[in-house]
C-alpha positions in Angstrom: 268.7 150.0 20.2 269.2 150.3 23.9 268.9 153.7 25.6 270.4 154.6 29.0 269.1 157.5 31.1 270.9 158.7 34.2 269.3 160.6 37.1 270.1 161.6 40.7 272.9 164.1 40.2 272.9 167.4 42.0 274.7 169.8 44.3 275.8 168.4 47.7 278.1 169.5 50.5 281.4 167.7 51.1 280.7 164.6 53.3 277.2 164.2 51.9 275.7 161.4 49.8 274.0 161.0 46.4 272.5 158.0 44.6 272.7 157.9 40.9 270.4 155.7 38.8 270.6 154.5 35.2 267.6 153.0 33.6 267.9 150.9 30.5 265.2 150.7 27.9 264.8 149.5 24.3 266.3 146.3 23.0 268.6 144.9 25.6 271.4 142.3 24.8 273.4 140.2 27.1 275.9 142.4 28.9 279.6 141.8 29.4 280.1 144.7 31.8 278.3 147.8 33.0 279.1 150.7 35.3 279.9 154.3 35.7 282.5 156.7 34.3 283.0 160.3 35.2 284.6 163.3 33.5 285.7 166.5 35.2 286.4 169.7 33.2 289.8 169.5 31.6 290.3 165.8 32.5 290.0 162.5 30.8 287.0 160.3 31.4 287.8 157.8 34.0 286.2 154.5 35.2 284.6 154.9 38.6 282.9 151.6 39.2 282.1 148.5 37.1 280.1 145.2 37.3 281.3 142.4 35.1 279.3 139.4 33.8 281.5 137.2 35.9 280.2 138.9 39.1 283.2 141.0 39.8 283.1 144.6 40.9 285.9 147.0 40.2 286.4 150.5 41.6 288.7 153.4 41.0 291.2 153.7 43.9 289.9 157.2 44.6 286.3 155.9 45.4 287.0 152.6 47.0 285.2 152.3 50.3 283.0 155.3 49.5 281.1 154.3 46.4 279.0 151.2 45.7 277.7 150.0 42.4 274.7 147.7 42.3 271.9 146.7 39.9 268.2 145.8 40.0 267.9 143.4 37.1 264.2 143.2 37.3 263.9 147.0 36.7 266.9 147.2 34.3 268.4 149.8 36.6 272.0 150.4 37.6 272.9 152.4 40.7 275.9 154.2 42.1 275.7 155.0 45.8 278.2 157.7 46.6 279.0 158.5 50.3 281.5 160.8 51.9 281.6 162.9 48.8 284.6 165.1 48.2 285.0 168.2 46.1 287.3 166.2 43.8 284.3 164.0 43.0 282.7 166.9 41.1 282.2 165.7 37.5 279.7 164.6 35.0 278.8 160.9 35.6 278.0 158.6 32.8 276.6 155.1 32.9 277.5 152.6 30.2 277.1 149.0 29.3 279.0 146.8 27.0 277.0 144.1 25.3 278.8 141.0 24.1 280.0 141.5 20.5 278.3 144.9 20.1 279.1 148.6 20.6 278.8 150.0 24.0 275.8 152.1 25.1 276.1 155.4 27.0 273.8 157.7 28.9 273.7 161.4 28.4 275.4 162.1 31.8 274.3 163.6 35.1 276.2 166.4 36.9 277.5 165.9 40.4 278.9 169.0 42.2 280.4 168.7 45.6 280.9 172.0 47.5 283.6 172.4 50.1 
């Protein structure tokens, strides 16, 4: 079974930057898509950024131009570079991947708090 572990969250002032990492270990299958979701208190989990097997990247409108998703395949690591952070970006961030024909894998989440 594949395990995902996020890191890089923390407290930052508005306008600052953070870089989240998600390391994958265990048995790894071919991936259809991977990316990041976030969930703020009292809100539904939302897709933030996604990489597809077809090479496409998708971003939530609210983060377009500020966040960048990337991967280092050799290190089985997914990244989320977050710039120009806003208080509304405060949430728990989860990485995920979706193997072809299998259940999705999720990390435990990392907290991002942006102070105004």
